[in-house]
Structures are given as C-alpha cells and as structure tokens.
MARGU-644211 format. One record per residue (C-alpha): residue in three letters; x, z, y. Coordinates in pm, 1 decimal, decimal comma. Layout:
REM residues N
VOMI   rest         xx         zz         yy
VOMI    ala          X          Z          Y
...
***
This chain:
REM residues 243
VOMI   rest         xx         zz         yy
VOMI    unk    -2501,1     1325,1     1902,2
VOMI    unk    -2234,4     1528,8     1798,1
VOMI    unk    -1927,5     1471,1     1620,5
VOMI    unk    -1888,5     1521,0     1223,4
VOMI    unk    -1692,9     1805,8     1083,4
VOMI    unk    -1446,5     1744,5      817,8
VOMI    unk    -1316,8     1959,3      525,2
VOMI    unk    -1017,7     1809,4      347,2
VOMI    unk    -1019,6     1979,0      -23,8
VOMI    unk     -643,6     1948,2     -119,8
VOMI    unk     -491,2     1950,5      171,4
VOMI    unk     -123,1     1821,1      -14,3
VOMI    unk       55,9     1519,6      172,8
VOMI    unk     -217,6     1284,3      187,2
VOMI    unk     -492,3     1533,5      274,8
VOMI    unk     -273,3     1674,2      527,5
VOMI    unk     -190,2     1308,5      669,1
VOMI    unk     -568,7     1211,4      682,2
VOMI    unk     -729,8     1591,9      801,8
VOMI    unk     -408,7     1587,1     1016,5
VOMI    unk     -492,8     1264,3     1226,8
VOMI    unk     -815,3     1361,0     1287,6
VOMI    unk     -738,8     1696,8     1409,6
VOMI    unk     -545,4     1526,1     1650,0
VOMI    unk     -820,7     1308,4     1796,2
VOMI    unk     -985,2     1643,0     1846,3
VOMI    unk    -1226,0     1674,0     1541,5
VOMI    unk    -1289,9     1980,9     1343,4
VOMI    unk    -1126,0     2001,2     1014,6
VOMI    unk    -1039,4     2278,6      784,8
VOMI    unk     -757,4     2211,9      547,4
VOMI    unk     -814,5     2375,4      218,0
VOMI    unk     -506,8     2356,1      -18,4
VOMI    unk     -277,7     2643,6     -241,2
VOMI    unk     -203,8     2936,1     -105,9
VOMI    unk      173,6     2848,3      -92,0
VOMI    unk      112,5     2492,5      125,7
VOMI    unk      -89,5     2671,8      365,7
VOMI    unk      164,6     2951,0      441,3
VOMI    unk      417,0     2690,4      523,7
VOMI    unk      135,7     2524,5      762,6
VOMI    unk       63,6     2877,2      915,5
VOMI    unk      460,9     2930,6      935,0
VOMI    unk      554,1     2545,5     1112,8
VOMI    unk      234,3     2369,0     1171,9
VOMI    unk      178,6     2032,9     1059,3
VOMI    unk      411,1     1744,4     1207,6
VOMI    unk      275,0     1352,5     1150,1
VOMI    unk      530,4     1081,5     1143,8
VOMI    unk      515,5      751,4     1039,1
VOMI    unk      750,8      446,0     1068,1
VOMI    unk      518,0      241,3     1353,8
VOMI    unk      408,0      561,5     1539,7
VOMI    unk      599,0      871,6     1715,7
VOMI    unk      582,0     1231,0     1545,4
VOMI    unk      301,5     1418,9     1667,5
VOMI    unk      289,3     1824,0     1605,6
VOMI    unk        3,3     2043,5     1542,2
VOMI    unk      109,9     2380,7     1610,8
VOMI    unk      -41,5     2636,0     1378,2
VOMI    unk     -310,8     2751,5     1636,2
VOMI    unk     -481,1     2439,8     1624,7
VOMI    unk     -522,5     2407,1     1232,8
VOMI    unk     -805,8     2580,8     1046,1
VOMI    unk     -650,8     2675,3      692,5
VOMI    unk     -803,8     2805,6      418,0
VOMI    unk     -755,9     2849,6       38,9
VOMI    unk    -1114,5     2885,5     -116,9
VOMI    unk    -1358,5     2599,8     -156,6
VOMI    unk    -1611,0     2778,0        8,5
VOMI    unk    -1465,1     2654,5      306,2
VOMI    unk    -1635,4     2328,5      263,0
VOMI    unk    -1976,0     2506,6      393,0
VOMI    unk    -2058,5     2327,6      693,5
VOMI    unk    -1883,4     2027,1      684,7
VOMI    unk    -2054,7     1692,8      724,8
VOMI    unk    -1781,8     1485,1      528,4
VOMI    unk    -1562,8     1638,6      228,0
VOMI    unk    -1256,3     1445,2      163,3
VOMI    unk    -1125,8     1518,9     -155,7
VOMI    unk     -780,4     1456,9     -229,3
VOMI    unk     -702,3     1679,3     -544,1
VOMI    unk     -495,6     1547,1     -822,6
VOMI    unk     -730,1     1364,8    -1048,2
VOMI    unk     -715,3     1638,1    -1356,8
VOMI    unk     -871,3     1900,0    -1111,3
VOMI    unk    -1163,1     1666,0    -1004,9
VOMI    unk    -1426,8     1787,6    -1219,8
VOMI    unk    -1323,1     2151,0    -1163,4
VOMI    unk    -1305,6     2084,9     -784,8
VOMI    unk    -1637,2     1947,5     -779,7
VOMI    unk    -1811,1     2234,9     -994,2
VOMI    unk    -1656,7     2470,2     -744,8
VOMI    unk    -1806,8     2309,2     -389,4
VOMI    unk    -2137,6     2241,2     -544,9
VOMI    unk    -2291,0     2564,3     -432,9
VOMI    unk    -2137,7     2548,4      -71,2
VOMI    unk    -2192,7     2176,9       55,3
VOMI    unk    -2408,9     2159,8      354,0
VOMI    unk    -2722,2     1972,1      288,5
VOMI    unk    -2614,0     1575,6      336,0
VOMI    unk    -2267,9     1631,0      332,6
VOMI    unk    -2132,4     1324,1      236,3
VOMI    unk    -1782,1     1354,4      -37,4
VOMI    unk    -1526,6     1102,1       11,0
VOMI    unk    -1258,8     1047,7     -307,7
VOMI    unk     -951,6      935,7     -155,1
VOMI    unk     -762,4      971,2     -490,4
VOMI    unk     -552,0      762,2     -717,2
VOMI    unk     -715,0      673,9    -1067,4
VOMI    unk    -1010,4      478,5    -1139,6
VOMI    unk    -1274,6      734,7    -1243,7
VOMI    unk    -1290,3     1048,6     -982,5
VOMI    unk    -1580,2      914,7     -780,7
VOMI    unk    -1805,6      896,4    -1107,5
VOMI    unk    -1652,4     1241,4    -1203,8
VOMI    unk    -1794,7     1362,9     -852,8
VOMI    unk    -2138,0     1174,3     -863,5
VOMI    unk    -2188,6     1336,7    -1242,3
VOMI    unk    -2077,1     1691,4    -1113,7
VOMI    unk    -2268,8     1658,1     -767,8
VOMI    unk    -2594,1     1504,3     -876,7
VOMI    unk    -2831,0     1400,7     -577,0
VOMI    unk    -2489,5     1384,1     -329,5
VOMI    unk    -2377,7     1104,3     -140,4
VOMI    unk    -2025,1     1034,9     -292,1
VOMI    unk    -1801,9      742,5     -172,8
VOMI    unk    -1497,8      606,0     -315,7
VOMI    unk    -1213,0      568,0      -84,3
VOMI    unk     -832,3      459,4     -123,3
VOMI    unk     -506,9      507,1       32,6
VOMI    unk     -307,9      188,5      -45,2
VOMI    unk       32,5      293,0      138,9
VOMI    unk      231,0      608,0       65,1
VOMI    unk      280,5      913,2      204,3
VOMI    unk      527,3     1180,4      132,2
VOMI    unk      609,0     1513,6      240,9
VOMI    unk      990,2     1474,0      414,9
VOMI    unk     1027,9     1855,0      472,1
VOMI    unk      805,4     2154,8      478,7
VOMI    unk      511,5     2093,3      739,3
VOMI    unk      588,7     1738,0      789,4
VOMI    unk      434,3     1442,0      618,6
VOMI    unk      548,2     1103,5      658,9
VOMI    unk      351,4      768,5      655,8
VOMI    unk      622,3      547,2      479,5
VOMI    unk      448,4      223,7      496,0
VOMI    unk      208,1       26,8      679,8
VOMI    unk     -151,5      -36,9      559,9
VOMI    unk     -529,6       50,3      580,1
VOMI    unk     -756,6      277,4      435,3
VOMI    unk     -989,7      160,5      240,3
VOMI    unk    -1347,2      321,7      175,9
VOMI    unk    -1710,8      230,9       96,6
VOMI    unk    -1917,8      140,7      402,5
VOMI    unk    -1996,1      448,2      636,1
VOMI    unk    -2033,4      423,9      985,3
VOMI    unk    -1961,0      718,1     1135,9
VOMI    unk    -1666,9      782,6      888,8
VOMI    unk    -1543,6      447,7      994,7
VOMI    unk    -1545,8      539,0     1363,0
VOMI    unk    -1388,2      882,1     1303,5
VOMI    unk    -1088,4      720,2     1127,0
VOMI    unk    -1056,2      436,3     1398,2
VOMI    unk    -1054,5      715,9     1658,2
VOMI    unk     -784,2      924,1     1506,0
VOMI    unk     -550,5      625,1     1476,9
VOMI    unk     -619,6      518,0     1120,8
VOMI    unk     -643,4      188,4     1047,0
VOMI    unk     -951,8      162,8      815,6
VOMI    unk    -1137,4     -114,6      632,5
VOMI    unk    -1520,7      -99,5      461,1
VOMI    unk    -1472,4     -278,6      114,9
VOMI    unk    -1780,3     -348,8     -129,5
VOMI    unk    -1526,3     -355,3     -410,3
VOMI    unk    -1385,3      -71,2     -439,7
VOMI    unk    -1362,8     -104,9     -824,8
VOMI    unk    -1110,2     -395,1     -779,7
VOMI    unk     -926,3     -200,2     -524,8
VOMI    unk     -860,5      107,8     -761,4
VOMI    unk     -724,2     -110,2    -1024,1
VOMI    unk     -484,5     -276,4     -791,9
VOMI    unk     -372,8       48,5     -648,3
VOMI    unk     -334,9      166,7    -1023,1
VOMI    unk      -94,4     -154,8    -1078,6
VOMI    unk      139,3      -29,4     -779,6
VOMI    unk      155,6      321,9     -923,6
VOMI    unk      305,4      216,1    -1218,6
VOMI    unk      624,7      221,2    -1064,0
VOMI    unk      552,7      611,4    -1053,4
VOMI    unk      692,4      659,0    -1397,0
VOMI    unk      987,5      442,0    -1335,7
VOMI    unk     1043,0      633,4    -1052,7
VOMI    unk     1053,8      965,5    -1207,0
VOMI    unk     1272,7      875,1    -1526,1
VOMI    unk     1527,5      723,3    -1279,8
VOMI    unk     1567,2     1031,2    -1080,3
VOMI    unk     1640,7      833,9     -806,6
VOMI    unk     1490,2      785,0     -467,5
VOMI    unk     1210,8      527,5     -422,7
VOMI    unk     1410,9      329,1     -190,9
VOMI    unk     1743,2      346,8     -420,4
VOMI    unk     1517,7      269,8     -806,9
VOMI    unk     1333,1      -83,6     -624,7
VOMI    unk     1679,9     -159,1     -506,7
VOMI    unk     1820,5     -217,7     -872,2
VOMI    unk     1720,4     -543,9    -1057,0
VOMI    unk     1729,4     -346,6    -1426,7
VOMI    unk     1418,8      -96,0    -1280,1
VOMI    unk     1242,3     -366,7    -1103,3
VOMI    unk     1225,0     -558,1    -1461,5
VOMI    unk     1103,7     -200,5    -1608,5
VOMI    unk      823,7     -194,2    -1350,1
VOMI    unk      772,5     -586,1    -1367,0
VOMI    unk      708,5     -518,3    -1781,2
VOMI    unk      461,2     -246,5    -1722,5
VOMI    unk      233,3     -461,7    -1487,9
VOMI    unk      216,0     -775,0    -1678,6
VOMI    unk       66,8     -507,1    -1950,0
VOMI    unk     -166,2     -359,0    -1726,2
VOMI    unk     -277,3     -746,4    -1615,8
VOMI    unk     -314,8     -849,7    -1970,3
VOMI    unk     -552,9     -553,5    -2008,6
VOMI    unk     -724,7     -607,2    -1698,7
VOMI    unk     -800,6     -953,9    -1811,2
VOMI    unk     -922,3     -852,1    -2158,8
VOMI    unk    -1163,8     -638,2    -2000,1
VOMI    unk    -1266,2     -899,2    -1748,7
VOMI    unk    -1152,7     -679,3    -1432,2
VOMI    unk     -953,6     -891,9    -1109,1
VOMI    unk     -778,8     -654,9     -906,9
VOMI    unk     -835,6     -695,1     -565,8
VOMI    unk     -567,6     -826,0     -307,4
VOMI    unk     -444,9     -524,0      -91,8
VOMI    unk     -132,4     -699,8       48,7
VOMI    unk       87,2    -1004,1      131,8
VOMI    unk      123,0    -1068,1     -249,7
VOMI    unk     -175,2    -1129,1     -521,6
VOMI    unk     -159,6     -867,4     -797,6
VOMI    unk      -62,9    -1155,8    -1018,0
VOMI    unk      209,4    -1233,2     -874,3
VOMI    unk      332,2     -887,1     -823,2
VOMI    unk      575,2     -876,2    -1138,0
***
C-alpha cells in the first residue's frame, strides 16, 4: 500500500510542526501558507525543535511550498490549521480541488471548526483533532514544541500510523467535543498573556496574573456545568481543579 500524501492548509507554527515531522519521516507533504511565511521557508528551510528531542533541520529543497489552496489537489489527507475566523472561507476555497476520498482533519483551537468544515464540504470525511501542547515560532523558520503532550484525533488508522512513524505521539479519541472544551479552558490564558505583554513563563510566574486566569477558568467551568458539558482530562490535573 502506498504512503498517504498530505497537504497542510495554514502552515504557521502548528502546521509547520505537523507537516515538518511528516516530511522528516519521508512523507510527501505540501505546506500551504501566506507568501511571507513561505518565503522564509524557501530562504531558511524549516527547523523543528522541542524540549525533549534534538533539533531537526529540513533544507528548503526538501519542502514543497505553496500559497494557493489548489495545492491540496492530490492529497489523501488535508490538515487544516488556519485560524478559526478563516475556516469557512478556506473550506470553500479547497472544495473544488480535493481528491476523491480525501480526508480533512481540523487541528484548530475552538469549538466549532469541524462543524464549519462539514457544512462547507458536504459528503466529505472531516475529522476533529487537537494539539494540546504549545508550539511557537522561536525564530524565522524555526518552530518549537514547548511542552510534552499527545495529539488527539478521531480514529483513522492510516493517519494514526503516519503520525506515529513521524515521532508525533497521538491518541485516538471518541470524545473530541469534550477535548475541545478542555483545550479552550487552557487557552483562556491567552487573553491574560496578551494583555500583560509578558512572556508566558513570566506571566504565569506572577500570582496576580494566575488569579486572573483562575477567575476566567471558574467562569468557563460554570458555563460548562450549565450547558451539561464535562471537559475531558488532558493532563495530570482534572479540569475542575485547574483554577
């Protein structure tokens, strides 16, 4: 059986992290992103770093780079990593270019992206996925995985095998709705981080900011309870104890 081909739609930090590891494992991958970002990769290549693994550098000649959504043509899997506000437009743009049988996988934050993709791509297989750890662009052409964790996605044996071969820990989940709500609880820190103007480590090191985050999380947990939602446990601490 031939190896699956991948397209990454929205090749920013998360997209380059996922796609780059697949490229390093020998998979055929096209990274689709903004012209400015693709220009950096053409000039510098892509370097993958992480706190628990050595750096991996992929020279530009190993990267297939594109800026137009038509580049998804021929891909068996399309990993969607665009910002949530662009999901609907991205889905409409790729609809006419997807190969027959192509699987679309949302690796986006937020609660509704898989539903938006399914509505815009009727008859297509759309899977929900989640990246529960942080990935940042530490310098141009370099993306860094700053904490440990497992990718989570609805089950697809071929996809799970590819990620495993690429060295990306992955877990099949049947409760992606609850996983998405748990990730949102974690991401409530983003507003505090942005408004403080401090690096994440410094901001979390100050009790006053941690109290602000705890207030946001308590409010979210109250809303979840009212809606009958129990967020999944993604780490060593149960969601209810996170604040």
